[in-house]
PyMOL commands that place a pseudoatom at each C-alpha (Angstrom):
pseudoatom trace, name=CA, resn=MET, resi=1, chain=A, elem=C, hetatm=0, pos=[-135.281, -98.806, -115.100]
pseudoatom trace, name=CA, resn=VAL, resi=2, chain=A, elem=C, hetatm=0, pos=[-136.105, -98.948, -111.090]
pseudoatom trace, name=CA, resn=ALA, resi=3, chain=A, elem=C, hetatm=0, pos=[-133.033, -97.447, -109.944]
pseudoatom trace, name=CA, resn=ALA, resi=4, chain=A, elem=C, hetatm=0, pos=[-133.043, -94.683, -112.136]
pseudoatom trace, name=CA, resn=GLN, resi=5, chain=A, elem=C, hetatm=0, pos=[-136.713, -94.254, -110.654]
pseudoatom trace, name=CA, resn=ALA, resi=6, chain=A, elem=C, hetatm=0, pos=[-135.937, -93.826, -106.719]
pseudoatom trace, name=CA, resn=GLY, resi=7, chain=A, elem=C, hetatm=0, pos=[-133.754, -90.851, -107.423]
pseudoatom trace, name=CA, resn=GLU, resi=8, chain=A, elem=C, hetatm=0, pos=[-130.869, -91.272, -104.731]
pseudoatom trace, name=CA, resn=GLU, resi=9, chain=A, elem=C, hetatm=0, pos=[-132.132, -93.622, -102.777]
pseudoatom trace, name=CA, resn=ARG, resi=10, chain=A, elem=C, hetatm=0, pos=[-130.471, -96.595, -101.725]
pseudoatom trace, name=CA, resn=LEU, resi=11, chain=A, elem=C, hetatm=0, pos=[-132.597, -99.692, -103.270]
pseudoatom trace, name=CA, resn=ALA, resi=12, chain=A, elem=C, hetatm=0, pos=[-132.120, -103.177, -101.398]
pseudoatom trace, name=CA, resn=VAL, resi=13, chain=A, elem=C, hetatm=0, pos=[-131.247, -105.213, -104.837]
pseudoatom trace, name=CA, resn=VAL, resi=14, chain=A, elem=C, hetatm=0, pos=[-133.214, -109.042, -104.832]
pseudoatom trace, name=CA, resn=GLY, resi=15, chain=A, elem=C, hetatm=0, pos=[-132.486, -111.268, -107.785]
pseudoatom trace, name=CA, resn=HIS, resi=16, chain=A, elem=C, hetatm=0, pos=[-132.200, -114.663, -108.612]
pseudoatom trace, name=CA, resn=SER, resi=17, chain=A, elem=C, hetatm=0, pos=[-130.621, -117.568, -110.881]
pseudoatom trace, name=CA, resn=MET, resi=18, chain=A, elem=C, hetatm=0, pos=[-129.580, -114.739, -113.153]
pseudoatom trace, name=CA, resn=GLY, resi=19, chain=A, elem=C, hetatm=0, pos=[-130.988, -112.479, -111.766]
pseudoatom trace, name=CA, resn=ALA, resi=20, chain=A, elem=C, hetatm=0, pos=[-128.615, -113.125, -109.519]
pseudoatom trace, name=CA, resn=HIS, resi=21, chain=A, elem=C, hetatm=0, pos=[-125.543, -111.969, -110.885]
pseudoatom trace, name=CA, resn=THR, resi=22, chain=A, elem=C, hetatm=0, pos=[-127.339, -109.468, -112.057]
pseudoatom trace, name=CA, resn=ALA, resi=23, chain=A, elem=C, hetatm=0, pos=[-127.903, -107.554, -108.325]
pseudoatom trace, name=CA, resn=VAL, resi=24, chain=A, elem=C, hetatm=0, pos=[-124.290, -108.861, -108.123]
pseudoatom trace, name=CA, resn=ALA, resi=25, chain=A, elem=C, hetatm=0, pos=[-122.755, -106.989, -111.110]
pseudoatom trace, name=CA, resn=TYR, resi=26, chain=A, elem=C, hetatm=0, pos=[-124.912, -103.837, -110.496]
pseudoatom trace, name=CA, resn=ALA, resi=27, chain=A, elem=C, hetatm=0, pos=[-123.987, -103.695, -107.051]
pseudoatom trace, name=CA, resn=LEU, resi=28, chain=A, elem=C, hetatm=0, pos=[-120.388, -103.873, -108.339]
pseudoatom trace, name=CA, resn=ALA, resi=29, chain=A, elem=C, hetatm=0, pos=[-120.992, -101.360, -110.792]
pseudoatom trace, name=CA, resn=HIS, resi=30, chain=A, elem=C, hetatm=0, pos=[-123.072, -98.951, -108.083]
pseudoatom trace, name=CA, resn=PRO, resi=31, chain=A, elem=C, hetatm=0, pos=[-122.052, -99.693, -104.426]
pseudoatom trace, name=CA, resn=GLU, resi=32, chain=A, elem=C, hetatm=0, pos=[-123.019, -96.328, -103.511]
pseudoatom trace, name=CA, resn=ARG, resi=33, chain=A, elem=C, hetatm=0, pos=[-126.634, -97.207, -104.585]
pseudoatom trace, name=CA, resn=VAL, resi=34, chain=A, elem=C, hetatm=0, pos=[-127.020, -100.516, -101.964]
pseudoatom trace, name=CA, resn=ALA, resi=35, chain=A, elem=C, hetatm=0, pos=[-128.206, -100.115, -99.791]
pseudoatom trace, name=CA, resn=ALA, resi=36, chain=A, elem=C, hetatm=0, pos=[-128.239, -104.231, -99.774]
pseudoatom trace, name=CA, resn=LEU, resi=37, chain=A, elem=C, hetatm=0, pos=[-128.323, -107.203, -101.932]
pseudoatom trace, name=CA, resn=VAL, resi=38, chain=A, elem=C, hetatm=0, pos=[-130.615, -110.612, -101.887]
pseudoatom trace, name=CA, resn=ILE, resi=39, chain=A, elem=C, hetatm=0, pos=[-128.497, -113.737, -103.695]
pseudoatom trace, name=CA, resn=VAL, resi=40, chain=A, elem=C, hetatm=0, pos=[-131.186, -116.246, -104.275]
pseudoatom trace, name=CA, resn=GLY, resi=41, chain=A, elem=C, hetatm=0, pos=[-129.785, -119.454, -106.218]
pseudoatom trace, name=CA, resn=PRO, resi=42, chain=A, elem=C, hetatm=0, pos=[-126.895, -118.209, -108.004]
pseudoatom trace, name=CA, resn=VAL, resi=43, chain=A, elem=C, hetatm=0, pos=[-125.175, -119.988, -110.385]
pseudoatom trace, name=CA, resn=TYR, resi=44, chain=A, elem=C, hetatm=0, pos=[-122.914, -118.392, -111.677]
pseudoatom trace, name=CA, resn=ASP, resi=45, chain=A, elem=C, hetatm=0, pos=[-118.860, -119.396, -110.502]
pseudoatom trace, name=CA, resn=GLY, resi=46, chain=A, elem=C, hetatm=0, pos=[-117.062, -117.281, -112.646]
pseudoatom trace, name=CA, resn=SER, resi=47, chain=A, elem=C, hetatm=0, pos=[-116.673, -119.676, -115.647]
pseudoatom trace, name=CA, resn=ILE, resi=48, chain=A, elem=C, hetatm=0, pos=[-119.349, -120.688, -118.317]
pseudoatom trace, name=CA, resn=SER, resi=49, chain=A, elem=C, hetatm=0, pos=[-118.625, -123.980, -119.740]
pseudoatom trace, name=CA, resn=ASP, resi=50, chain=A, elem=C, hetatm=0, pos=[-120.050, -125.188, -123.242]
pseudoatom trace, name=CA, resn=ALA, resi=51, chain=A, elem=C, hetatm=0, pos=[-122.225, -127.643, -121.311]
pseudoatom trace, name=CA, resn=SER, resi=52, chain=A, elem=C, hetatm=0, pos=[-123.767, -124.692, -119.751]
pseudoatom trace, name=CA, resn=LEU, resi=53, chain=A, elem=C, hetatm=0, pos=[-125.176, -123.055, -122.908]
pseudoatom trace, name=CA, resn=GLU, resi=54, chain=A, elem=C, hetatm=0, pos=[-126.089, -125.974, -124.811]
pseudoatom trace, name=CA, resn=TYR, resi=55, chain=A, elem=C, hetatm=0, pos=[-127.517, -126.373, -121.471]
pseudoatom trace, name=CA, resn=TRP, resi=56, chain=A, elem=C, hetatm=0, pos=[-129.706, -123.223, -122.046]
pseudoatom trace, name=CA, resn=ASP, resi=57, chain=A, elem=C, hetatm=0, pos=[-129.657, -122.442, -125.865]
pseudoatom trace, name=CA, resn=GLY, resi=58, chain=A, elem=C, hetatm=0, pos=[-131.573, -126.424, -125.002]
pseudoatom trace, name=CA, resn=LEU, resi=59, chain=A, elem=C, hetatm=0, pos=[-134.074, -124.562, -122.907]
pseudoatom trace, name=CA, resn=ALA, resi=60, chain=A, elem=C, hetatm=0, pos=[-134.649, -121.640, -124.905]
pseudoatom trace, name=CA, resn=ASP, resi=61, chain=A, elem=C, hetatm=0, pos=[-134.752, -124.257, -127.982]
pseudoatom trace, name=CA, resn=ALA, resi=62, chain=A, elem=C, hetatm=0, pos=[-137.289, -126.362, -126.360]
pseudoatom trace, name=CA, resn=LEU, resi=63, chain=A, elem=C, hetatm=0, pos=[-139.108, -122.848, -125.790]
pseudoatom trace, name=CA, resn=GLU, resi=64, chain=A, elem=C, hetatm=0, pos=[-139.007, -121.792, -128.903]
pseudoatom trace, name=CA, resn=THR, resi=65, chain=A, elem=C, hetatm=0, pos=[-140.259, -125.256, -130.818]
pseudoatom trace, name=CA, resn=GLY, resi=66, chain=A, elem=C, hetatm=0, pos=[-142.917, -126.883, -128.483]
pseudoatom trace, name=CA, resn=GLY, resi=67, chain=A, elem=C, hetatm=0, pos=[-143.910, -123.957, -126.061]
pseudoatom trace, name=CA, resn=ILE, resi=68, chain=A, elem=C, hetatm=0, pos=[-144.248, -123.815, -122.142]
pseudoatom trace, name=CA, resn=ASP, resi=69, chain=A, elem=C, hetatm=0, pos=[-144.935, -127.858, -121.746]
pseudoatom trace, name=CA, resn=ALA, resi=70, chain=A, elem=C, hetatm=0, pos=[-141.460, -129.040, -124.136]
pseudoatom trace, name=CA, resn=PHE, resi=71, chain=A, elem=C, hetatm=0, pos=[-139.615, -126.671, -121.190]
pseudoatom trace, name=CA, resn=VAL, resi=72, chain=A, elem=C, hetatm=0, pos=[-141.001, -128.409, -118.625]
pseudoatom trace, name=CA, resn=ASP, resi=73, chain=A, elem=C, hetatm=0, pos=[-139.941, -131.363, -119.887]
pseudoatom trace, name=CA, resn=TYR, resi=74, chain=A, elem=C, hetatm=0, pos=[-136.616, -129.773, -121.256]
pseudoatom trace, name=CA, resn=VAL, resi=75, chain=A, elem=C, hetatm=0, pos=[-136.479, -128.959, -116.995]
pseudoatom trace, name=CA, resn=GLU, resi=76, chain=A, elem=C, hetatm=0, pos=[-136.967, -132.676, -116.478]
pseudoatom trace, name=CA, resn=ARG, resi=77, chain=A, elem=C, hetatm=0, pos=[-135.494, -134.384, -118.757]
pseudoatom trace, name=CA, resn=VAL, resi=78, chain=A, elem=C, hetatm=0, pos=[-132.029, -132.751, -118.629]
pseudoatom trace, name=CA, resn=GLN, resi=79, chain=A, elem=C, hetatm=0, pos=[-132.109, -131.700, -115.285]
pseudoatom trace, name=CA, resn=GLY, resi=80, chain=A, elem=C, hetatm=0, pos=[-131.522, -134.496, -113.499]
pseudoatom trace, name=CA, resn=THR, resi=81, chain=A, elem=C, hetatm=0, pos=[-134.336, -133.736, -110.472]
pseudoatom trace, name=CA, resn=ASP, resi=82, chain=A, elem=C, hetatm=0, pos=[-134.441, -136.455, -107.903]
pseudoatom trace, name=CA, resn=PRO, resi=83, chain=A, elem=C, hetatm=0, pos=[-137.533, -138.518, -108.455]
pseudoatom trace, name=CA, resn=ALA, resi=84, chain=A, elem=C, hetatm=0, pos=[-139.335, -137.670, -105.336]
pseudoatom trace, name=CA, resn=TRP, resi=85, chain=A, elem=C, hetatm=0, pos=[-139.029, -134.095, -106.264]
pseudoatom trace, name=CA, resn=ARG, resi=86, chain=A, elem=C, hetatm=0, pos=[-140.574, -134.866, -109.994]
pseudoatom trace, name=CA, resn=ASP, resi=87, chain=A, elem=C, hetatm=0, pos=[-143.734, -133.460, -109.507]
pseudoatom trace, name=CA, resn=SER, resi=88, chain=A, elem=C, hetatm=0, pos=[-143.329, -130.406, -107.672]
pseudoatom trace, name=CA, resn=VAL, resi=89, chain=A, elem=C, hetatm=0, pos=[-140.659, -128.929, -109.899]
pseudoatom trace, name=CA, resn=ARG, resi=90, chain=A, elem=C, hetatm=0, pos=[-142.871, -129.437, -112.757]
pseudoatom trace, name=CA, resn=ARG, resi=91, chain=A, elem=C, hetatm=0, pos=[-145.172, -127.530, -110.605]
pseudoatom trace, name=CA, resn=PHE, resi=92, chain=A, elem=C, hetatm=0, pos=[-143.017, -124.877, -110.266]
pseudoatom trace, name=CA, resn=THR, resi=93, chain=A, elem=C, hetatm=0, pos=[-141.061, -124.562, -113.536]
pseudoatom trace, name=CA, resn=ARG, resi=94, chain=A, elem=C, hetatm=0, pos=[-144.484, -123.911, -115.186]
pseudoatom trace, name=CA, resn=ALA, resi=95, chain=A, elem=C, hetatm=0, pos=[-146.223, -121.565, -112.917]
pseudoatom trace, name=CA, resn=ARG, resi=96, chain=A, elem=C, hetatm=0, pos=[-143.096, -119.801, -113.027]
pseudoatom trace, name=CA, resn=MET, resi=97, chain=A, elem=C, hetatm=0, pos=[-142.836, -119.214, -117.123]
pseudoatom trace, name=CA, resn=GLU, resi=98, chain=A, elem=C, hetatm=0, pos=[-147.251, -118.901, -117.247]
pseudoatom trace, name=CA, resn=ALA, resi=99, chain=A, elem=C, hetatm=0, pos=[-146.321, -115.844, -115.030]
pseudoatom trace, name=CA, resn=HIS, resi=100, chain=A, elem=C, hetatm=0, pos=[-144.043, -114.802, -118.169]
pseudoatom trace, name=CA, resn=ARG, resi=101, chain=A, elem=C, hetatm=0, pos=[-146.661, -112.327, -121.145]
pseudoatom trace, name=CA, resn=HIS, resi=102, chain=A, elem=C, hetatm=0, pos=[-143.272, -112.275, -123.726]
pseudoatom trace, name=CA, resn=LEU, resi=103, chain=A, elem=C, hetatm=0, pos=[-141.749, -116.033, -123.674]
pseudoatom trace, name=CA, resn=ASP, resi=104, chain=A, elem=C, hetatm=0, pos=[-139.896, -115.052, -126.859]
pseudoatom trace, name=CA, resn=ALA, resi=105, chain=A, elem=C, hetatm=0, pos=[-138.411, -112.505, -125.036]
pseudoatom trace, name=CA, resn=VAL, resi=106, chain=A, elem=C, hetatm=0, pos=[-137.477, -115.094, -121.990]
pseudoatom trace, name=CA, resn=ALA, resi=107, chain=A, elem=C, hetatm=0, pos=[-136.326, -117.165, -125.161]
pseudoatom trace, name=CA, resn=ALA, resi=108, chain=A, elem=C, hetatm=0, pos=[-134.169, -114.214, -126.510]
pseudoatom trace, name=CA, resn=ALA, resi=109, chain=A, elem=C, hetatm=0, pos=[-132.481, -114.367, -123.194]
pseudoatom trace, name=CA, resn=LEU, resi=110, chain=A, elem=C, hetatm=0, pos=[-131.825, -118.014, -122.205]
pseudoatom trace, name=CA, resn=ARG, resi=111, chain=A, elem=C, hetatm=0, pos=[-129.864, -118.102, -124.922]
pseudoatom trace, name=CA, resn=GLU, resi=112, chain=A, elem=C, hetatm=0, pos=[-127.589, -114.359, -124.709]
pseudoatom trace, name=CA, resn=VAL, resi=113, chain=A, elem=C, hetatm=0, pos=[-128.209, -113.951, -120.876]
pseudoatom trace, name=CA, resn=PRO, resi=114, chain=A, elem=C, hetatm=0, pos=[-125.527, -117.632, -119.934]
pseudoatom trace, name=CA, resn=ARG, resi=115, chain=A, elem=C, hetatm=0, pos=[-123.288, -115.590, -121.970]
pseudoatom trace, name=CA, resn=SER, resi=116, chain=A, elem=C, hetatm=0, pos=[-122.303, -113.406, -120.900]
pseudoatom trace, name=CA, resn=ARG, resi=117, chain=A, elem=C, hetatm=0, pos=[-120.007, -112.123, -117.344]
pseudoatom trace, name=CA, resn=PRO, resi=118, chain=A, elem=C, hetatm=0, pos=[-121.461, -110.818, -114.856]
pseudoatom trace, name=CA, resn=PHE, resi=119, chain=A, elem=C, hetatm=0, pos=[-118.368, -110.217, -113.219]
pseudoatom trace, name=CA, resn=ASP, resi=120, chain=A, elem=C, hetatm=0, pos=[-114.857, -111.431, -113.695]
pseudoatom trace, name=CA, resn=SER, resi=121, chain=A, elem=C, hetatm=0, pos=[-114.576, -113.862, -111.368]
pseudoatom trace, name=CA, resn=LEU, resi=122, chain=A, elem=C, hetatm=0, pos=[-116.316, -114.833, -107.567]
pseudoatom trace, name=CA, resn=ALA, resi=123, chain=A, elem=C, hetatm=0, pos=[-113.450, -112.802, -105.399]
pseudoatom trace, name=CA, resn=GLU, resi=124, chain=A, elem=C, hetatm=0, pos=[-114.854, -110.152, -106.119]
pseudoatom trace, name=CA, resn=LEU, resi=125, chain=A, elem=C, hetatm=0, pos=[-117.545, -110.475, -104.052]
pseudoatom trace, name=CA, resn=GLU, resi=126, chain=A, elem=C, hetatm=0, pos=[-114.549, -110.316, -101.674]
pseudoatom trace, name=CA, resn=ARG, resi=127, chain=A, elem=C, hetatm=0, pos=[-115.281, -106.315, -102.819]
pseudoatom trace, name=CA, resn=LEU, resi=128, chain=A, elem=C, hetatm=0, pos=[-118.834, -105.643, -101.913]
pseudoatom trace, name=CA, resn=GLU, resi=129, chain=A, elem=C, hetatm=0, pos=[-119.518, -104.250, -98.130]
pseudoatom trace, name=CA, resn=VAL, resi=130, chain=A, elem=C, hetatm=0, pos=[-123.151, -104.541, -98.205]
pseudoatom trace, name=CA, resn=PRO, resi=131, chain=A, elem=C, hetatm=0, pos=[-125.014, -106.799, -95.807]
pseudoatom trace, name=CA, resn=THR, resi=132, chain=A, elem=C, hetatm=0, pos=[-126.064, -109.804, -98.253]
pseudoatom trace, name=CA, resn=LEU, resi=133, chain=A, elem=C, hetatm=0, pos=[-129.277, -112.466, -98.037]
pseudoatom trace, name=CA, resn=VAL, resi=134, chain=A, elem=C, hetatm=0, pos=[-127.568, -115.831, -99.552]
pseudoatom trace, name=CA, resn=VAL, resi=135, chain=A, elem=C, hetatm=0, pos=[-130.858, -118.339, -99.757]
pseudoatom trace, name=CA, resn=ALA, resi=136, chain=A, elem=C, hetatm=0, pos=[-129.351, -121.730, -101.170]
pseudoatom trace, name=CA, resn=SER, resi=137, chain=A, elem=C, hetatm=0, pos=[-131.435, -124.761, -101.828]
pseudoatom trace, name=CA, resn=GLY, resi=138, chain=A, elem=C, hetatm=0, pos=[-130.899, -127.758, -100.979]
pseudoatom trace, name=CA, resn=ASP, resi=139, chain=A, elem=C, hetatm=0, pos=[-129.247, -130.076, -104.920]
pseudoatom trace, name=CA, resn=ASP, resi=140, chain=A, elem=C, hetatm=0, pos=[-132.460, -132.459, -104.696]
pseudoatom trace, name=CA, resn=ALA, resi=141, chain=A, elem=C, hetatm=0, pos=[-134.706, -131.090, -105.368]
pseudoatom trace, name=CA, resn=ASP, resi=142, chain=A, elem=C, hetatm=0, pos=[-133.312, -128.156, -107.577]
pseudoatom trace, name=CA, resn=PRO, resi=143, chain=A, elem=C, hetatm=0, pos=[-129.992, -129.222, -109.026]
pseudoatom trace, name=CA, resn=GLY, resi=144, chain=A, elem=C, hetatm=0, pos=[-129.436, -126.850, -111.469]
pseudoatom trace, name=CA, resn=HIS, resi=145, chain=A, elem=C, hetatm=0, pos=[-129.042, -124.196, -108.452]
pseudoatom trace, name=CA, resn=PRO, resi=146, chain=A, elem=C, hetatm=0, pos=[-126.550, -126.097, -106.222]
pseudoatom trace, name=CA, resn=TYR, resi=147, chain=A, elem=C, hetatm=0, pos=[-126.044, -125.197, -102.467]
pseudoatom trace, name=CA, resn=ALA, resi=148, chain=A, elem=C, hetatm=0, pos=[-122.367, -125.250, -103.212]
pseudoatom trace, name=CA, resn=THR, resi=149, chain=A, elem=C, hetatm=0, pos=[-121.623, -122.125, -104.936]
pseudoatom trace, name=CA, resn=ALA, resi=150, chain=A, elem=C, hetatm=0, pos=[-124.878, -120.518, -102.965]
pseudoatom trace, name=CA, resn=ALA, resi=151, chain=A, elem=C, hetatm=0, pos=[-122.422, -121.390, -99.432]
pseudoatom trace, name=CA, resn=GLU, resi=152, chain=A, elem=C, hetatm=0, pos=[-119.666, -120.302, -101.447]
pseudoatom trace, name=CA, resn=TYR, resi=153, chain=A, elem=C, hetatm=0, pos=[-121.287, -116.782, -101.961]
pseudoatom trace, name=CA, resn=ALA, resi=154, chain=A, elem=C, hetatm=0, pos=[-121.553, -116.292, -99.228]
pseudoatom trace, name=CA, resn=ARG, resi=155, chain=A, elem=C, hetatm=0, pos=[-117.749, -117.708, -97.525]
pseudoatom trace, name=CA, resn=ARG, resi=156, chain=A, elem=C, hetatm=0, pos=[-116.978, -114.927, -100.650]
pseudoatom trace, name=CA, resn=LEU, resi=157, chain=A, elem=C, hetatm=0, pos=[-119.362, -112.312, -99.491]
pseudoatom trace, name=CA, resn=PRO, resi=158, chain=A, elem=C, hetatm=0, pos=[-117.384, -109.975, -96.208]
pseudoatom trace, name=CA, resn=ARG, resi=159, chain=A, elem=C, hetatm=0, pos=[-121.157, -109.308, -94.714]
pseudoatom trace, name=CA, resn=ALA, resi=160, chain=A, elem=C, hetatm=0, pos=[-123.134, -112.677, -95.413]
pseudoatom trace, name=CA, resn=GLU, resi=161, chain=A, elem=C, hetatm=0, pos=[-126.056, -114.761, -93.920]
pseudoatom trace, name=CA, resn=LEU, resi=162, chain=A, elem=C, hetatm=0, pos=[-126.746, -118.040, -95.348]
pseudoatom trace, name=CA, resn=VAL, resi=163, chain=A, elem=C, hetatm=0, pos=[-129.832, -119.186, -95.282]
pseudoatom trace, name=CA, resn=SER, resi=164, chain=A, elem=C, hetatm=0, pos=[-131.983, -123.135, -96.545]
pseudoatom trace, name=CA, resn=GLU, resi=165, chain=A, elem=C, hetatm=0, pos=[-134.463, -124.930, -96.082]
pseudoatom trace, name=CA, resn=ALA, resi=166, chain=A, elem=C, hetatm=0, pos=[-134.732, -127.303, -93.360]
pseudoatom trace, name=CA, resn=GLU, resi=167, chain=A, elem=C, hetatm=0, pos=[-133.421, -130.564, -94.742]
pseudoatom trace, name=CA, resn=GLY, resi=168, chain=A, elem=C, hetatm=0, pos=[-136.727, -132.223, -96.738]
pseudoatom trace, name=CA, resn=GLN, resi=169, chain=A, elem=C, hetatm=0, pos=[-138.439, -130.023, -97.931]
pseudoatom trace, name=CA, resn=SER, resi=170, chain=A, elem=C, hetatm=0, pos=[-138.877, -127.649, -100.995]
pseudoatom trace, name=CA, resn=PRO, resi=171, chain=A, elem=C, hetatm=0, pos=[-135.930, -124.835, -101.981]
pseudoatom trace, name=CA, resn=LEU, resi=172, chain=A, elem=C, hetatm=0, pos=[-136.767, -121.868, -99.963]
pseudoatom trace, name=CA, resn=ALA, resi=173, chain=A, elem=C, hetatm=0, pos=[-136.850, -119.803, -103.924]
pseudoatom trace, name=CA, resn=TRP, resi=174, chain=A, elem=C, hetatm=0, pos=[-140.363, -121.677, -103.935]
pseudoatom trace, name=CA, resn=GLN, resi=175, chain=A, elem=C, hetatm=0, pos=[-142.008, -121.052, -101.137]
pseudoatom trace, name=CA, resn=GLY, resi=176, chain=A, elem=C, hetatm=0, pos=[-143.043, -117.128, -101.847]
pseudoatom trace, name=CA, resn=GLY, resi=177, chain=A, elem=C, hetatm=0, pos=[-144.154, -116.297, -98.384]
pseudoatom trace, name=CA, resn=ARG, resi=178, chain=A, elem=C, hetatm=0, pos=[-141.818, -118.210, -96.950]
pseudoatom trace, name=CA, resn=LEU, resi=179, chain=A, elem=C, hetatm=0, pos=[-139.198, -116.410, -99.085]
pseudoatom trace, name=CA, resn=SER, resi=180, chain=A, elem=C, hetatm=0, pos=[-140.649, -112.772, -98.677]
pseudoatom trace, name=CA, resn=ARG, resi=181, chain=A, elem=C, hetatm=0, pos=[-140.920, -112.865, -95.430]
pseudoatom trace, name=CA, resn=GLU, resi=182, chain=A, elem=C, hetatm=0, pos=[-137.140, -114.018, -94.807]
pseudoatom trace, name=CA, resn=ILE, resi=183, chain=A, elem=C, hetatm=0, pos=[-136.023, -111.099, -97.165]
pseudoatom trace, name=CA, resn=ALA, resi=184, chain=A, elem=C, hetatm=0, pos=[-138.428, -109.324, -94.907]
pseudoatom trace, name=CA, resn=ARG, resi=185, chain=A, elem=C, hetatm=0, pos=[-136.751, -110.191, -91.195]
pseudoatom trace, name=CA, resn=PHE, resi=186, chain=A, elem=C, hetatm=0, pos=[-133.083, -109.836, -93.076]
pseudoatom trace, name=CA, resn=CYS, resi=187, chain=A, elem=C, hetatm=0, pos=[-134.361, -105.741, -94.608]
pseudoatom trace, name=CA, resn=ALA, resi=188, chain=A, elem=C, hetatm=0, pos=[-135.897, -104.952, -90.983]
pseudoatom trace, name=CA, resn=ALA, resi=189, chain=A, elem=C, hetatm=0, pos=[-132.809, -106.461, -89.590]
pseudoatom trace, name=CA, resn=ASN, resi=190, chain=A, elem=C, hetatm=0, pos=[-130.348, -105.103, -91.742]
pseudoatom trace, name=CA, resn=TRP, resi=191, chain=A, elem=C, hetatm=0, pos=[-131.982, -102.040, -93.698]
pseudoatom trace, name=CA, resn=PRO, resi=192, chain=A, elem=C, hetatm=0, pos=[-130.216, -99.360, -90.786]
pseudoatom trace, name=CA, resn=LYS, resi=193, chain=A, elem=C, hetatm=0, pos=[-126.478, -100.894, -90.542]
pseudoatom trace, name=CA, resn=ALA, resi=194, chain=A, elem=C, hetatm=0, pos=[-126.178, -100.793, -93.663]
pseudoatom trace, name=CA, resn=GLN, resi=195, chain=A, elem=C, hetatm=0, pos=[-127.021, -96.755, -94.103]
pseudoatom trace, name=CA, resn=GLU, resi=196, chain=A, elem=C, hetatm=0, pos=[-124.695, -95.775, -91.629]
for i in range(1, 196): cmd.bond("trace and resi %d" % i, "trace and resi %d" % (i + 1))
show_as sticks, trace
zoom trace
């Protein structure tokens, strides 16, 4: 793991979607190691519903039986994305999946990670005294990562900053260069404070 290789240094921990919850869980378990936290598109709200598990299992089934094409089709069919964003969602989802070398491992993660509880409730966020950037997405383009959930994380985290794209733009989480600049700006502004 990267944290082990960093030795005693404090880290900026970044996670997207399910990875956002992993990042928060790490920060809760090892607050002394985390200098800054970046949470992109959090979904976990402290509960696990049967409908949510059905969605993740459906994604895994689609990937296992039909590969990336079936996965992309499933996202489009089930997620309820605004038709104006259809092509962008398909392109982004395909590019994200094509970056993976081991799709069987992705399918296993889609089944297992949503069943885990990274923390018991959102109230636990209130004890994270670390500078945190929370990246939200507009619901029209990305209903799978609700804006309200990201806003609730930002409200509960004592040292959080909430950012998102302007209305009508593609989600900030999909804009690699722009997202990287936001993260770099945030870390530059907060890293010295985080070390105090």
